[in-house]
VEXPAPA-500315 format. One record per residue: x, y, z of N, C-alpha, C in turn; residue in three letters. Coordinates in steps of 0.2 Angstrom, whole numbers, padded with zeros to 4 digits, always signed. Layout:
REM residues N
XYZXYZXYZALA/...
REM end
This chain:
REM residues 394
-0284+0252-0169-0282+0254-0162-0276+0257-0160MET/-0277+0262-0157-0273+0266-0154-0268+0264-0148ALA/-0262+0264-0149-0258+0264-0146-0259+0265-0136ASP/-0262+0268-0137-0265+0272-0131-0270+0267-0128GLY/-0271+0263-0131-0272+0256-0126-0270+0250-0123LEU/-0264+0253-0124-0260+0248-0122-0253+0250-0117THR/-0254+0248-0111-0251+0250-0103-0247+0245-0103GLU/-0244+0247-0096-0238+0244-0093-0240+0245-0085SER/-0242+0237-0082-0239+0237-0078-0234+0235-0070THR/-0228+0236-0075-0223+0236-0070-0222+0244-0063THR/-0223+0247-0065-0224+0252-0060-0229+0252-0056SER/-0228+0255-0048-0234+0256-0045-0239+0249-0045GLY/-0245+0250-0043-0250+0244-0042-0254+0246-0045SER/-0261+0244-0048-0265+0243-0052-0273+0237-0050LEU/-0278+0242-0048-0284+0235-0048-0287+0237-0054VAL/-0290+0231-0058-0297+0229-0062-0302+0227-0060ILE/-0308+0229-0057-0311+0224-0056-0321+0226-0059HIS/-0324+0222-0058-0331+0221-0060-0330+0219-0066SER/-0326+0212-0066-0326+0209-0074-0324+0204-0073ALA/-0328+0200-0076-0328+0193-0078-0321+0190-0080ARG/-0317+0187-0076-0311+0184-0075-0310+0177-0079ILE/-0308+0176-0086-0308+0172-0088-0300+0168-0090VAL/-0297+0162-0085-0291+0160-0084-0288+0155-0083SER/-0284+0150-0084-0285+0144-0082-0290+0139-0084ASP/-0296+0140-0090-0299+0138-0091-0306+0137-0087GLY/-0307+0143-0085-0313+0145-0083-0314+0153-0082THR/-0320+0151-0079-0324+0161-0079-0326+0160-0073ILE/-0326+0167-0070-0326+0169-0063-0329+0176-0064VAL/-0336+0175-0061-0340+0183-0061-0338+0187-0058ASP/-0339+0193-0060-0340+0199-0053-0333+0196-0049ASP/-0325+0198-0052-0321+0197-0050-0315+0204-0052ALA/-0310+0204-0046-0304+0208-0049-0299+0203-0048TRP/-0294+0209-0050-0287+0208-0050-0281+0211-0047VAL/-0278+0212-0045-0271+0216-0042-0264+0216-0046ARG/-0263+0222-0049-0256+0220-0050-0250+0224-0047PHE/-0245+0222-0044-0240+0228-0043-0234+0225-0045ASP/-0231+0232-0048-0223+0231-0051-0223+0225-0056ASP/-0229+0225-0060-0229+0219-0065-0231+0213-0066GLY/-0229+0212-0060-0234+0204-0058-0243+0203-0054LEU/-0243+0199-0057-0251+0197-0053-0249+0198-0045VAL/-0253+0199-0041-0252+0201-0033-0258+0197-0028SER/-0264+0198-0033-0269+0196-0027-0276+0195-0032ALA/-0281+0192-0032-0287+0191-0035-0293+0189-0029ARG/-0300+0190-0032-0305+0189-0026-0310+0190-0032GLY/-0316+0192-0029-0323+0194-0031-0327+0197-0027THR/-0331+0200-0029-0334+0206-0025-0332+0212-0026GLY/-0332+0215-0019-0328+0222-0018-0323+0222-0012SER/-0323+0215-0013-0316+0214-0007-0309+0218-0010ASP/-0308+0221-0013-0302+0225-0015-0302+0232-0011TRP/-0294+0233-0012-0292+0240-0010-0292+0243-0016THR/-0292+0249-0014-0290+0257-0021-0284+0257-0020PRO/-0284+0258-0027-0275+0258-0028-0275+0266-0032THR/-0268+0269-0033-0268+0273-0038-0270+0273-0043ASP/-0270+0266-0045-0274+0265-0051-0279+0260-0052ARG/-0283+0261-0053-0292+0257-0051-0296+0258-0057THR/-0297+0251-0062-0302+0253-0067-0306+0249-0063ILE/-0314+0252-0068-0319+0247-0067-0320+0244-0074ASP/-0320+0236-0073-0320+0232-0080-0325+0235-0084ALA/-0330+0235-0081-0339+0237-0084-0339+0245-0089THR/-0335+0251-0083-0335+0254-0088-0328+0257-0093GLU/-0325+0252-0091-0319+0253-0099-0322+0249-0105ALA/-0327+0242-0104-0326+0238-0109-0336+0238-0110ALA/-0339+0240-0106-0345+0238-0105-0348+0231-0102GLY/-0355+0230-0101-0360+0225-0099-0354+0219-0100PRO/-0351+0214-0097-0351+0207-0100-0341+0208-0101GLY/-0340+0213-0098-0333+0212-0098-0327+0206-0096ALA/-0324+0204-0101-0319+0199-0099-0314+0201-0098LEU/-0309+0197-0093-0302+0200-0091-0297+0196-0091LEU/-0294+0194-0097-0290+0186-0098-0284+0188-0098ALA/-0279+0182-0097-0272+0182-0097-0269+0187-0102PRO/-0264+0190-0104-0260+0194-0109-0259+0187-0114GLY/-0260+0188-0121-0261+0183-0127-0251+0183-0127PHE/-0250+0174-0130-0245+0173-0128-0244+0170-0136VAL/-0241+0171-0142-0241+0171-0150-0233+0165-0150ASP/-0234+0158-0152-0227+0155-0153-0226+0153-0159ILE/-0230+0157-0163-0229+0155-0171-0231+0162-0174HIS/-0225+0165-0176-0230+0174-0180-0223+0175-0181VAL/-0224+0178-0189-0218+0178-0194-0217+0188-0193HIS/-0223+0193-0191-0222+0199-0193-0230+0203-0192GLY/-0231+0208-0194-0234+0212-0194-0235+0220-0196GLY/-0242+0222-0196-0240+0229-0197-0235+0234-0202GLY/-0235+0228-0209-0231+0229-0214-0224+0228-0214GLY/-0222+0224-0206-0215+0223-0205-0215+0215-0205ALA/-0208+0212-0206-0207+0205-0206-0202+0204-0202ALA/-0202+0201-0196-0198+0199-0191-0190+0197-0193PHE/-0191+0194-0201-0183+0194-0204-0178+0196-0205ASP/-0182+0203-0206-0179+0211-0206-0174+0214-0200ASP/-0174+0212-0194-0170+0216-0190-0173+0216-0185GLY/-0171+0221-0178-0174+0223-0173-0181+0229-0175ALA/-0179+0235-0178-0183+0238-0178-0189+0235-0184ASP/-0190+0232-0189-0196+0227-0190-0198+0225-0185ALA/-0196+0220-0182-0197+0218-0175-0202+0221-0170ILE/-0199+0226-0168-0205+0230-0164-0209+0234-0168ARG/-0209+0236-0173-0216+0237-0177-0220+0234-0178THR/-0219+0227-0179-0225+0223-0180-0226+0219-0172ALA/-0222+0221-0166-0224+0218-0162-0229+0223-0159ARG/-0229+0230-0162-0231+0236-0158-0239+0234-0160ALA/-0242+0232-0165-0247+0229-0169-0252+0224-0165MET/-0247+0219-0166-0251+0212-0161-0251+0214-0156HIS/-0248+0218-0151-0247+0219-0142-0255+0223-0144ARG/-0255+0230-0149-0262+0231-0149-0268+0228-0147ALA/-0267+0221-0152-0275+0217-0154-0273+0211-0145HIS/-0269+0213-0141-0269+0208-0136-0264+0202-0134GLY/-0258+0205-0140-0251+0198-0139-0246+0201-0133THR/-0249+0200-0128-0244+0204-0125-0235+0201-0126THR/-0233+0195-0127-0227+0192-0127-0226+0188-0132ARG/-0221+0184-0137-0224+0182-0144-0216+0181-0145ALA/-0217+0174-0147-0208+0171-0151-0209+0173-0159VAL/-0202+0177-0159-0201+0179-0166-0199+0171-0171ILE/-0204+0171-0174-0201+0165-0180-0200+0168-0185SER/-0195+0163-0188-0189+0165-0192-0192+0160-0198LEU/-0191+0161-0204-0192+0157-0211-0187+0155-0214VAL/-0186+0148-0219-0181+0147-0221-0175+0152-0223THR/-0170+0151-0222-0163+0156-0225-0159+0151-0224ALA/-0152+0155-0227-0145+0151-0224-0143+0151-0217SER/-0139+0145-0216-0141+0145-0209-0136+0150-0206ILE/-0130+0154-0211-0126+0160-0210-0131+0165-0205ASP/-0136+0166-0211-0141+0173-0209-0145+0168-0204ARG/-0146+0164-0203-0152+0163-0196-0151+0162-0193LEU/-0143+0160-0191-0138+0163-0186-0138+0169-0184ALA/-0136+0175-0189-0136+0181-0188-0143+0184-0184ALA/-0148+0181-0186-0154+0182-0185-0157+0182-0176SER/-0155+0174-0176-0154+0174-0170-0150+0174-0163VAL/-0146+0177-0166-0143+0181-0163-0143+0188-0158ASP/-0146+0192-0166-0150+0197-0165-0157+0198-0159ALA/-0159+0192-0162-0165+0189-0155-0165+0190-0150ILE/-0158+0186-0148-0156+0186-0139-0155+0193-0138ALA/-0151+0197-0141-0151+0203-0138-0157+0207-0137ASP/-0163+0205-0141-0168+0209-0141-0172+0206-0133LEU/-0172+0200-0132-0172+0196-0127-0172+0201-0122VAL/-0165+0205-0119-0162+0205-0114-0168+0214-0114ASP/-0169+0217-0118-0171+0225-0119-0177+0224-0121THR/-0183+0220-0123-0188+0221-0125-0191+0215-0121ASP/-0197+0215-0115-0197+0210-0112-0205+0206-0115PRO/-0208+0209-0121-0211+0207-0123-0209+0201-0130ASP/-0204+0201-0130-0201+0196-0134-0194+0191-0129ILE/-0200+0184-0133-0200+0179-0129-0193+0174-0129LEU/-0190+0175-0139-0187+0172-0139-0186+0170-0148GLY/-0185+0165-0150-0184+0163-0156-0187+0156-0158SER/-0190+0158-0163-0192+0149-0167-0189+0150-0174HIS/-0185+0144-0177-0186+0141-0180-0189+0138-0185LEU/-0193+0141-0189-0197+0137-0194-0192+0135-0203GLU/-0189+0130-0200-0182+0127-0206-0177+0132-0204GLY/-0172+0128-0207-0174+0126-0214-0173+0117-0215PRO/-0175+0115-0210-0175+0108-0208-0181+0103-0209PHE/-0184+0105-0216-0192+0104-0218-0192+0098-0223LEU/-0198+0096-0224-0197+0093-0231-0203+0096-0239ASP/-0193+0095-0242-0197+0102-0249-0206+0097-0251PRO/-0208+0092-0249-0214+0090-0252-0217+0095-0249GLY/-0217+0096-0244-0223+0099-0239-0220+0108-0239HIS/-0216+0111-0246-0211+0116-0242-0215+0121-0239LYS/-0223+0122-0241-0226+0128-0240-0224+0134-0241GLY/-0223+0141-0238-0219+0147-0240-0212+0147-0238ALA/-0208+0142-0240-0202+0141-0238-0198+0139-0246HIS/-0192+0142-0247-0187+0143-0250-0184+0136-0253ASP/-0187+0132-0257-0183+0126-0258-0177+0121-0259PRO/-0173+0126-0264-0168+0127-0263-0164+0128-0256GLU/-0167+0131-0252-0162+0131-0245-0163+0126-0241LEU/-0168+0121-0242-0170+0116-0237-0165+0111-0236LEU/-0164+0109-0230-0159+0103-0229-0162+0098-0224ARG/-0158+0092-0225-0158+0089-0218-0154+0091-0213PRO/-0156+0090-0207-0155+0093-0200-0143+0090-0197PRO/-0141+0092-0200-0133+0092-0199-0133+0093-0192ALA/-0131+0090-0187-0130+0089-0179-0126+0096-0181ALA/-0120+0098-0184-0116+0104-0181-0120+0109-0182ASP/-0124+0110-0187-0127+0116-0190-0133+0117-0186GLU/-0136+0112-0180-0142+0113-0176-0137+0115-0168VAL/-0133+0112-0170-0129+0116-0163-0126+0123-0163ARG/-0124+0124-0169-0123+0132-0171-0130+0137-0172ARG/-0135+0133-0174-0139+0139-0171-0143+0141-0165LEU/-0140+0134-0160-0145+0135-0155-0141+0138-0151LEU/-0135+0139-0152-0129+0144-0147-0129+0150-0148ALA/-0129+0149-0156-0132+0159-0157-0136+0160-0154ALA/-0143+0156-0152-0148+0161-0148-0144+0160-0139GLY/-0140+0158-0138-0139+0159-0130-0144+0157-0126ARG/-0148+0154-0127-0154+0151-0122-0159+0154-0124GLY/-0160+0158-0131-0166+0159-0133-0172+0158-0139THR/-0166+0153-0141-0171+0148-0142-0177+0145-0142VAL/-0182+0146-0143-0190+0142-0140-0190+0136-0143ARG/-0190+0136-0149-0196+0130-0154-0191+0132-0160GLN/-0190+0125-0163-0188+0122-0169-0192+0118-0171VAL/-0192+0122-0177-0198+0114-0181-0193+0111-0186THR/-0195+0104-0187-0193+0102-0192-0196+0094-0193LEU/-0194+0091-0200-0198+0084-0202-0195+0079-0200ALA/-0197+0075-0197-0193+0070-0191-0191+0066-0197PRO/-0194+0065-0205-0192+0058-0206-0184+0061-0209GLU/-0184+0066-0211-0178+0068-0214-0170+0064-0211LEU/-0167+0064-0214-0159+0060-0210-0156+0065-0204PRO/-0155+0060-0202-0151+0064-0195-0156+0067-0189GLY/-0163+0065-0193-0170+0072-0187-0169+0069-0181ALA/-0171+0062-0178-0171+0061-0171-0167+0064-0166MET/-0158+0061-0170-0154+0066-0166-0155+0074-0166ASP/-0157+0077-0170-0158+0085-0170-0164+0086-0165ALA/-0170+0083-0164-0175+0084-0157-0172+0082-0152ILE/-0167+0078-0151-0164+0077-0147-0162+0083-0142ARG/-0156+0084-0150-0152+0089-0147-0157+0095-0144LEU/-0160+0097-0147-0166+0103-0147-0167+0105-0142VAL/-0169+0097-0138-0173+0096-0131-0167+0097-0126VAL/-0162+0094-0127-0157+0096-0121-0154+0103-0119GLU/-0155+0106-0126-0152+0113-0127-0158+0118-0121SER/-0165+0114-0119-0168+0117-0116-0175+0122-0120GLY/-0175+0119-0129-0181+0121-0132-0185+0117-0135ALA/-0190+0120-0137-0195+0112-0137-0194+0111-0146ALA/-0194+0104-0146-0194+0100-0155-0200+0101-0156ALA/-0202+0103-0162-0207+0104-0166-0211+0102-0171ALA/-0212+0095-0174-0214+0091-0181-0219+0096-0184VAL/-0217+0099-0193-0222+0102-0196-0216+0101-0203GLY/-0223+0103-0209-0216+0104-0215-0215+0096-0216HIS/-0220+0091-0216-0216+0084-0212-0222+0078-0218THR/-0220+0073-0221-0221+0067-0226-0223+0062-0219ASP/-0221+0061-0212-0220+0057-0210-0226+0054-0206ALA/-0224+0047-0207-0231+0042-0204-0232+0041-0197ASP/-0237+0038-0195-0239+0038-0189-0233+0034-0184ASP/-0227+0028-0189-0222+0026-0184-0218+0032-0183ALA/-0215+0035-0190-0212+0039-0187-0212+0046-0183THR/-0218+0046-0182-0220+0053-0178-0221+0051-0171LEU/-0224+0044-0169-0223+0043-0163-0213+0041-0160ARG/-0210+0041-0165-0204+0041-0163-0203+0047-0161ALA/-0204+0052-0165-0201+0060-0162-0204+0060-0156ALA/-0210+0058-0156-0215+0061-0147-0210+0059-0143PHE/-0208+0052-0144-0204+0049-0139-0197+0050-0138ASP/-0194+0052-0147-0186+0057-0143-0187+0063-0141ALA/-0193+0065-0140-0193+0072-0135-0195+0078-0138GLY/-0200+0077-0144-0204+0085-0148-0210+0083-0144ALA/-0213+0090-0144-0220+0091-0140-0224+0095-0143THR/-0225+0099-0148-0226+0102-0153-0228+0101-0159ILE/-0236+0100-0162-0236+0099-0171-0238+0104-0172LEU/-0233+0108-0178-0233+0115-0179-0241+0115-0185THR/-0243+0121-0185-0248+0123-0188-0251+0115-0189HIS/-0257+0113-0186-0262+0107-0186-0265+0106-0193ALA/-0262+0100-0197-0266+0100-0205-0265+0103-0210PHE/-0259+0110-0210-0257+0112-0212-0248+0109-0215ASN/-0247+0109-0223-0239+0106-0223-0238+0100-0219ALA/-0244+0097-0219-0241+0090-0219-0248+0084-0221MET/-0242+0077-0222-0248+0072-0224-0256+0073-0221ARG/-0260+0071-0224-0267+0071-0221-0269+0064-0220PRO/-0274+0067-0213-0278+0061-0211-0280+0057-0216VAL/-0279+0050-0215-0283+0045-0220-0286+0040-0214HIS/-0292+0035-0218-0294+0029-0212-0290+0023-0210HIS/-0283+0025-0218-0280+0018-0216-0273+0021-0212ARG/-0272+0029-0212-0266+0030-0211-0267+0037-0208GLU/-0266+0037-0198-0271+0044-0198-0265+0050-0197PRO/-0259+0050-0198-0256+0058-0201-0255+0060-0195GLY/-0251+0065-0194-0247+0067-0191-0251+0071-0184PRO/-0258+0073-0190-0263+0078-0183-0269+0072-0176VAL/-0267+0066-0181-0272+0062-0173-0266+0058-0171LEU/-0261+0056-0174-0256+0053-0170-0255+0058-0164THR/-0253+0066-0165-0254+0072-0160-0257+0073-0154ALA/-0263+0072-0157-0269+0071-0152-0269+0067-0147ALA/-0266+0059-0151-0267+0054-0145-0263+0056-0140ALA/-0257+0058-0143-0251+0058-0138-0251+0064-0131ASP/-0254+0063-0126-0253+0068-0123-0250+0074-0120HIS/-0242+0074-0123-0238+0075-0120-0236+0082-0127ARG/-0240+0083-0131-0239+0084-0138-0246+0092-0137VAL/-0243+0098-0139-0247+0104-0140-0249+0105-0148THR/-0253+0103-0149-0257+0107-0157-0256+0113-0158LEU/-0252+0115-0163-0255+0122-0165-0258+0123-0169GLU/-0264+0128-0170-0270+0131-0173-0272+0136-0175ALA/-0272+0137-0184-0272+0145-0185-0280+0145-0187ILE/-0283+0148-0183-0292+0148-0184-0292+0154-0188ALA/-0291+0155-0193-0292+0160-0198-0298+0160-0204ASP/-0300+0153-0202-0305+0151-0207-0302+0149-0214ASN/-0295+0151-0216-0291+0149-0222-0289+0144-0220ILE/-0284+0144-0216-0279+0139-0214-0284+0129-0213HIS/-0289+0133-0208-0294+0128-0205-0299+0130-0208LEU/-0305+0128-0208-0312+0125-0207-0315+0126-0200HIS/-0320+0130-0201-0322+0132-0193-0324+0125-0192PRO/-0328+0119-0196-0329+0113-0192-0320+0111-0189HIS/-0317+0112-0192-0310+0108-0191-0304+0111-0184VAL/-0308+0118-0185-0306+0121-0179-0308+0118-0171ILE/-0317+0116-0174-0319+0114-0167-0317+0108-0165LYS/-0314+0104-0172-0314+0095-0172-0305+0097-0165LEU/-0301+0102-0169-0294+0100-0164-0294+0100-0159VAL/-0302+0105-0155-0300+0108-0148-0304+0100-0145PHE/-0308+0098-0148-0313+0092-0146-0307+0086-0145ASP/-0302+0085-0153-0297+0079-0149-0291+0080-0146GLU/-0289+0087-0145-0285+0089-0139-0286+0093-0136ALA/-0289+0093-0130-0293+0097-0125-0288+0099-0120PRO/-0286+0105-0119-0281+0110-0116-0276+0109-0120GLY/-0274+0106-0127-0268+0103-0127-0268+0109-0134ARG/-0274+0113-0136-0272+0117-0144-0270+0125-0140VAL/-0267+0129-0146-0262+0132-0146-0262+0139-0152ALA/-0267+0142-0149-0270+0146-0154-0264+0151-0158LEU/-0261+0150-0161-0256+0154-0166-0257+0156-0173VAL/-0254+0164-0172-0256+0167-0179-0253+0165-0187THR/-0245+0165-0186-0243+0163-0192-0242+0170-0196ASP/-0243+0176-0192-0247+0180-0196-0239+0183-0201ALA/-0239+0184-0207-0233+0188-0209-0234+0195-0210MET/-0229+0199-0214-0230+0206-0212-0237+0209-0214ALA/-0240+0207-0220-0246+0208-0221-0252+0211-0215ALA/-0252+0205-0209-0257+0208-0203-0257+0214-0201ALA/-0263+0215-0201-0265+0224-0197-0261+0228-0204GLY/-0260+0226-0210-0257+0229-0216-0264+0231-0221SER/-0263+0231-0228-0265+0233-0233-0263+0228-0238ALA/-0268+0223-0240-0267+0219-0247-0261+0223-0251ASP/-0259+0218-0255-0254+0221-0257-0246+0213-0258GLY/-0241+0219-0262-0233+0211-0261-0230+0213-0259ASP/-0227+0208-0253-0222+0208-0247-0218+0205-0252TYR/-0215+0203-0248-0206+0197-0246-0208+0193-0239VAL/-0208+0188-0240-0209+0182-0234-0202+0177-0234LEU/-0194+0179-0231-0189+0174-0233-0186+0178-0240GLY/-0186+0173-0244-0183+0175-0252-0190+0174-0256SER/-0196+0174-0253-0200+0170-0259-0206+0179-0258LEU/-0208+0180-0263-0213+0185-0266-0219+0185-0264ARG/-0225+0187-0260-0229+0185-0259-0235+0189-0260VAL/-0242+0187-0262-0245+0192-0263-0252+0191-0258THR/-0255+0196-0258-0260+0197-0252-0266+0199-0256VAL/-0272+0197-0257-0278+0197-0258-0282+0196-0254THR/-0287+0200-0252-0293+0200-0249-0290+0197-0243ASP/-0286+0199-0239-0282+0196-0234-0280+0189-0234GLY/-0279+0187-0239-0275+0179-0238-0268+0179-0242VAL/-0262+0177-0240-0257+0177-0243-0252+0170-0248ALA/-0253+0172-0253-0250+0168-0257-0244+0168-0260ARG/-0237+0164-0259-0233+0163-0264-0235+0163-0273VAL/-0230+0164-0277-0232+0162-0284-0234+0155-0284ASP/-0231+0151-0281-0234+0145-0282-0241+0141-0280SER/-0243+0146-0276-0251+0147-0274-0251+0144-0266GLY/-0246+0142-0265-0245+0138-0258-0248+0146-0252SER/-0254+0144-0248-0253+0150-0244-0248+0152-0238ILE/-0246+0158-0237-0240+0160-0236-0241+0163-0229ALA/-0242+0161-0223-0244+0163-0216-0251+0166-0218GLY/-0251+0169-0214-0257+0172-0212-0259+0182-0213SER/-0264+0186-0210-0265+0190-0209-0269+0191-0202THR/-0268+0186-0198-0274+0184-0195-0268+0188-0187LEU/-0273+0189-0181-0273+0195-0175-0274+0188-0172THR/-0271+0187-0164-0274+0184-0160-0281+0185-0156GLN/-0284+0192-0156-0291+0191-0155-0296+0190-0161ASP/-0294+0192-0166-0299+0188-0170-0301+0178-0173VAL/-0293+0178-0169-0293+0173-0168-0295+0165-0163ALA/-0296+0171-0157-0302+0171-0153-0309+0168-0157LEU/-0311+0176-0158-0318+0177-0160-0320+0170-0165ARG/-0315+0168-0170-0317+0164-0174-0317+0157-0172ARG/-0312+0155-0165-0314+0149-0162-0321+0148-0159ALA/-0321+0154-0156-0327+0155-0152-0334+0153-0158VAL/-0333+0157-0162-0340+0155-0168-0338+0149-0170GLU/-0334+0145-0168-0332+0140-0172-0337+0134-0168ALA/-0338+0136-0161-0340+0133-0156-0338+0131-0152GLY/-0332+0133-0150-0328+0134-0145-0330+0137-0139VAL/-0329+0134-0133-0331+0139-0128-0327+0142-0126ALA/-0327+0152-0122-0322+0155-0123-0319+0154-0119VAL/-0320+0151-0111-0313+0149-0108-0308+0141-0111GLU/-0308+0139-0116-0305+0137-0117-0301+0139-0125ASP/-0305+0143-0127-0301+0147-0135-0295+0154-0132ALA/-0299+0155-0124-0293+0160-0119-0288+0157-0116VAL/-0290+0149-0116-0285+0143-0113-0279+0145-0117LEU/-0282+0144-0125-0276+0141-0131-0271+0146-0132ALA/-0276+0153-0130-0271+0159-0131-0266+0160-0127LEU/-0267+0157-0122-0263+0159-0116-0258+0153-0111THR/-0263+0150-0107-0258+0147-0103-0256+0140-0108ALA/-0259+0136-0112-0256+0131-0118-0251+0134-0122THR/-0250+0138-0124-0244+0140-0129-0239+0142-0124PRO/-0240+0146-0117-0234+0146-0111-0230+0142-0111ALA/-0235+0137-0109-0233+0129-0105-0228+0128-0112ARG/-0231+0127-0117-0230+0121-0123-0221+0125-0125ALA/-0218+0132-0122-0210+0133-0123-0207+0134-0116ILE/-0212+0131-0111-0209+0130-0106-0207+0138-0100GLY/-0211+0139-0102-0214+0145-0099-0222+0147-0092LEU/-0225+0141-0093-0231+0141-0089-0232+0143-0082GLY/-0226+0143-0081-0224+0145-0072-0224+0154-0073HIS/-0224+0155-0079-0224+0165-0078-0229+0169-0082ALA/-0230+0165-0086-0235+0169-0092-0241+0163-0092LEU/-0249+0167-0095-0253+0164-0099-0260+0163-0093GLY/-0257+0164-0087-0263+0166-0080-0262+0172-0077SER/-0268+0175-0075-0269+0178-0069-0270+0175-0061LEU/-0268+0168-0059-0265+0168-0055-0259+0171-0052ALA/-0259+0173-0044-0255+0178-0041-0248+0175-0043PRO/-0244+0180-0045-0235+0175-0048-0233+0176-0053GLY/-0238+0177-0057-0238+0175-0065-0237+0183-0065HIS/-0233+0186-0073-0234+0192-0077-0238+0195-0078ALA/-0238+0201-0075-0244+0205-0075-0246+0206-0083GLY/-0249+0203-0086-0251+0204-0092-0258+0202-0092ASP/-0262+0206-0094-0269+0206-0097-0273+0209-0103ALA/-0278+0207-0105-0283+0210-0110-0290+0210-0109VAL/-0291+0215-0108-0298+0216-0107-0305+0217-0114LEU/-0307+0213-0114-0311+0210-0117-0317+0214-0117LEU/-0321+0217-0122-0330+0216-0123-0333+0211-0123GLY/-0338+0211-0123-0344+0205-0123-0343+0202-0128ALA/-0342+0206-0134-0340+0203-0142-0334+0203-0143ASP/-0330+0201-0137-0322+0199-0137-0317+0205-0141LEU/-0319+0208-0142-0316+0215-0146-0311+0217-0140SER/-0306+0222-0141-0302+0221-0135-0300+0229-0133VAL/-0302+0230-0128-0303+0237-0124-0299+0240-0122ALA/-0292+0237-0118-0287+0237-0114-0283+0232-0115ARG/-0275+0233-0115-0271+0230-0114-0268+0230-0110VAL/-0262+0226-0104-0259+0228-0101-0252+0224-0102TRP/-0246+0226-0103-0239+0221-0101-0234+0221-0095THR/-0233+0217-0093-0230+0217-0086-0221+0217-0086GLY/-0217+0216-0083-0210+0214-0085-0207+0209-0087GLY/-0200+0208-0088-0197+0203-0093-0199+0196-0087ALA/-0198+0193-0090-0199+0185-0089-0192+0182-0089VAL/-0188+0176-0084-0183+0171-0084-0184+0172-0093SER/-0176+0172-0095-0175+0168-0102-0174+0159-0101ARG/-0171+0159-0093-0171+0150-0093-0179+0146-0094GLY/-0179+0140-0093-0185+0137-0094-0187+0134-0087LEU/
REM end
C-alpha cells in the first residue's frame, strides 16, 4: 500500500460524501462527513453538504458500497514493517507508517519485558514522541510483572513481581503517557500495583496469568479494566473453573483484547468473544516487526523469533506476537460472523474508551479527531486520514 494513500485533515477543510458511514456501532447509508483543521466538524446524509477545497466522492474513490470508518486504534502492538518498537524512535516511526497505511491512525506503543532500567528509558523516550508525533498515544508495558508459567514470548529471566517502587518509577518515567500496564494479578504486590497504575491515569490490564476466578474478580474490583489478548497466555476455560476470559466477559467494566488472525484465536472463538462481551471487545494486533514484512528471523525484546508462513514463534515454540494488521483483523472478524458495525466498533471506539480517550478518538461524531479510513465493499483500505494531536491527559 503506497504512502500516498495516507493523508492529513489538519489543515483546511475536507468533505467525504456518498459513503456508508460505519461509526459508534451503526451504519448510515448515503452519508457524508466534514473535517475542519483536524477535527470532525459535521455529518449528514444525502446531498446536504457544502463543497470545500477538498471534496471526495467515496464511491468514486473506493467503489460501490464504500464504507467510511473512524481511524483504527491499536492499544497492543509491538512493531511492523521490519521494525520493533523496543528499538527507538526511528523504528517506532517505521512501524507506525506501515500500520497507518492499513488504517491504524493511532497506536499505543507496546513494550515487551526488559530490565526496569531499559523500560524506564523506553517509556521516557516514548513520552517525547507523544509530544511530536500525534499518532502515538503513549506506551503499554506488557511485562515484566507476568506469571512465568504463562510467559509466552517474554524472557523468563527478567520476569518479577510488581514492587511498588519499580511500578512508580516506570509510571513516572512516562510523565503521564503510560496508557496501559499488563500484569498477573496473582503475583505478590499485584493488587497494590493495579491501584497505583489506575491512580496514575493509566489502564491496568490482567494477562499472562494463572489467576483464578476469585483473584480476577478482586483485580477488577481493584481497578483493572482490560484483559490482555483474551485466551492467550492465561488459564483456560473449564466447566468448573471459568478462567480469566469468562470472568472478564461477565464484568461489564472490562474490555477484552482479541487477536483476530485465525492463529491466536479460531474463527469460532473470535465470534464467541464478541457474543459474550458485546461492545467490550478491542481488536488488537499484538504485531511484531514481521508484520508487513517477510518471513525470517527477528528479535522480540531479548528473544529470537522465527517467522514461517506469517506465524511468529520463539525457540520454545510459543507464539511471539503476530504479523497482523488491523484491516486484516476487520476482515477476519467479519468472516467469523461478526457484524461489520460491531467489528469496526472493536477497532475504534472500544479501544479508545479502554485507554481513556473515547471522548477524542474512535468516532466520526463532531468534535472527535479527524481520523478516518475509507474501505471498499470488500473491506480493503482505499484511503486513510489522520487528524491532529489529542490531549495526553485522560
